[in-house]
N, C-alpha and C positions, 0 to 999 in steps of 0.2 A: 405486623404484629400490634392491638391499638392497646392499649391502654384510657383508665378511669379515670381525671379532678376531681378530688371534694371540691364544694365550692366552698368559699366562707361567706359570712350574710351580708356584707355590701357589696356584691361582685351582684354584673347586672349579664345578664347569659342574648345576646341578641333573637330576633325571630325568625323564623331556621335552624337556629341550631339543632345537631340531635344530640339525645341523652339518658340518660341511666335511671329513672325515676324508684328512690328508693321510701322505707318505711313505707309510712298510714297510707298514700293515696297508690302506691303499687298493691296494697295488701287489700284498700279498699274495692278493684280495680280487678285478682283474684286473689281472690281470699287465702291465706298463709305465702305468698309472695312476696312476705320485705325484702331476702332478696335483691330487685328491681327486674324495673320494666324499660325494656327501650323503645322510643319514639324521638316528635319533634316542637322544640317549642313554636307553637300558632300565636298568642298576643301574653303581654303580660304590663301587669294594671296594678301599681302602691303594691308593691314589692312581689308578687304571686304571678305563678307563670301557670300558665292553659296550650298542657300535651297531649295531642295523639299522637295513642300509642298507636303502636304495629300490629294490633288487634284492631285496629278501630274506634277501640273505648277514648273517650277524652276524658282527663282531673286533671286541675289544679294542685298543683308545690306553692312551696316556698323555696328562694332560694338552696338554705341547708337540708331539704330533701331527695336533692338535684345534681350527679355528675355529669362531668361534658364526657362525650371521647371523643381526645387526638388521640395523634403519630408520634412518640415520641423521636423527636428527632436527632436524637445521640442515640439510638440503637438502629440509624440507618449509616454504613459502611461507608465513607468515603471515597466516589469514582477514581480507578489506576487514573491517571495520567499520562501521556507517551513523549510529557516534557519538553522543550522548547526542539526544533527541525535539526538548528547546527549541537543539540545536547546532543540526539541522539544518533549523528554519524559523528561526532564526539568521539562518545560513548558504546557504541551495538552496532558502530563496522568493522561487519562479518569479516571481506577483500573489499581492497581495491584494484588499481591498474591503470597503467599508462595507455592509454589509447591512441590514432591517427599515424604519423607518418614519422617516426623520429628525429628529431630539431637537431640544426647543426649548432646553434650554441645550446653546452650544454648547462648553463648559464639559465636557459631560457626555460619562464613554466610554463608546468604540463601539466594537457591535458588527462585528468582523471575521473576515471570514474568508478561507482563503488558501489554495493551494497549494505545493510546495515538493515538490522535486526531489533524490530522493536516488543515493546513487553505482549505477552500472549489476551494480559489479564488488559491492557487501552484500547482491543478489541471489544469489549462489554457497556464501556463505555459511551454518549451520544456524539463524543469529539474521538472523531477517530484518528487512526493517529495522518499523519502524508502518508503519499503512495509513493512520494518524490520529492524530493530539497536541495534546490540548488545552494553553494559552500559549504562546509565555511571563507575556499577559495575563488576565488571572479570565473576559474574554470573548473572543479570539481565537480558533480551531478552525480544525485545515489540514489539510488532504488532503495525501496521496501522490498525487502525478501517477496515476498507474495508478489510483488508488481512486480516481478522485475522475473518469472516462476512463470506467468502470464508470456512475460515481454517471450523470452524465451525459449520457449515452445512457441511457439509463433514465426520461430527462427526468426526475429529481429538479427538484425546484421552487428548494430552499435555491441547489443546485448553478447553476444558470440563472439567475436573481437572482445571485448573487456573478456568473455570464459579462457579466452586460448591467446588473450595477451604474455608475451614474456618476460615482462616492463612489472613485475606489480608491486608495489607500493605500502603494502599489506596484507595478507593471512590469518590470519585466527584458527583457531581450531576446528573453531563450525564453517569458518573458510575453504577448508580445504578438501571438507566436507561439500562442499557446494563443488570442487575440482574437482573429485572421483565424477561427480554425477557426471562429470560434461557429454557422456556419450548417451544419456537420456536423453538431449533436448538436439540427437541429430537425427535428423531426416529427410526424405526425397523435397520437401515442399521448401525449408532452403535456396531453391533454383528460384521458385515463383516470389518470393519472401528477396531476396536482394534484387529478381530484377526492379520489381516496381519499388523500392530503396531508391535507389539509383535513375528506374528512368522521372519517379517524382521530383527527387535532385536536378537532376540536368532540366524540368523546367519549370527549375522557379530558376538556374543557373543559367540559361543559355539567352542571348542576347543578338541582338545583328550586327553588333564591332563583335572585332575580336578580343578573347576574355584580358578581363585587369590580374594588374597579380593574386587579388584575393578567390577570385571568382575560378580560376589555374585550377588555384593548391586546393581548393573542396571540390572537383571537380578528377583530379589524382588519384582523392582520394575516399574519392564515389569510384572511382576505375579501379581500383585498390582490394578493393571488399566483394568483387566480383569475382578476382585477380583468387584472396581469399575463401569467399566460396567454392568457387574449381576443385580447388581445393581437402575441402572440409566434404564433398562430393564425393567424392576420389579417394582420398583415403585414412579418412575421418580426425585429420591435421589442419592447421592452419600453411606450417610448409613453409619457405622457402620459394621466392619467387623469381623461375629461370630469368636468365642475362637480360635476355629478350625484355621479359615487361619489365623488367624495374631499367632497361633503359627507353623505353614508348615510354614506359609513367615517369621521366624521371626531365622529357620534353615535354608533357603536360605540362608539368607542374612546371616549368618551367617559361610556361607560357608561350608557347613558339609555335607553338599549334594555330590553324584558325578552327569553333566551334564544327560546321560542319565535317573536318577529320576527326577531330574529336567524340565528336555524335559515330561518331564512322568505326571507330574502335570501342565507344561501350556496343556499337550492337551484332560485334567478330567479338566481346567478351560475351554479351549476352548468350549467342548462340552456343562460346563453345562449355557454358555455364549448362546451357539444354542439354546440349550431350553427354556432361556428362553426371545428370539424373538422369536421363537414359538409360547411361550403363550400374549407376549407384550401388553399391550393396551397402545403405544406410533403407531403413524399413521409408514404409509411404509415411507411418508422419511418428511422431516421436513421443515417448515412450509415459502418456502421460502417468497413470496408476506410481510407478519409482521415484518422482515427479513430487506429484502431491504422497505420496506416505510416506519418503522426509518432512517434508515440512510440517504432514501431522505431530511424525512424530520428538520433530524442530518447537515445532506449537507447545507443548507438552513436557516436550524436558524446563525449555523456562519458567513452568508453574512451580520445577522441583525448587524447593529451599534451598540446594547445595550447586541450584545452576550458576 
């Protein structure tokens, strides 16, 4: 909305400003139109302004015969901010759970992954909410729900591990909706996604010498994902690893095997993963439409006063 503000006599109007001419000069340009004509200031001399009107005419007017055109800032709403990243996680987390191998020390800090929901209206601002937030603790990482859904639809192993984790830290009402949606994320694409993820991890870890303690633990976690991927393809759940796999993973984690034997175990699990995908009852791709409908409804609900 554009408003006009009447100028007082001492005020100066800079050359180039858009104005409305009132009274006698307007009537002289277009008889009977004292209501005002739009134009632009092209010159000022001794308090008299030369105005080029929109139709090409040029008139002269005093400051009391002009109104400036301005946009009143008070009529523009303040953009909705998404709040600080830590506040988003603290106040708007939907679901959080511990991931990775359970620690023997009950006092050790858990590795937590979580999903939070940024305010819908915050996406209308030029400063969009963050898609991912590290913290508040050193071992806590959260995704905004839309980013999480995109990753999970691509069968990201870490996101699917979070959805099927039995060690839940927090489950809100919407978080339970996300858990109920789990079957929509499953598909035969798990095979390729898990294989690529594990191979990339092994490429970063592998070395000429035997693995150190941290490398061995990381390799065991990657191999565990291949075991869980097989279970998802076969049953739609991660289930519990067989005694054989638990023992072999424990041997890897202890650093008791050289890299070539650890990598041979990876290739063995990869072959089993491919076989599970070939015989899987899961659809070729995830149910993107169902996830999209849920996310759209979630965004709409966040705009309702009762949300």
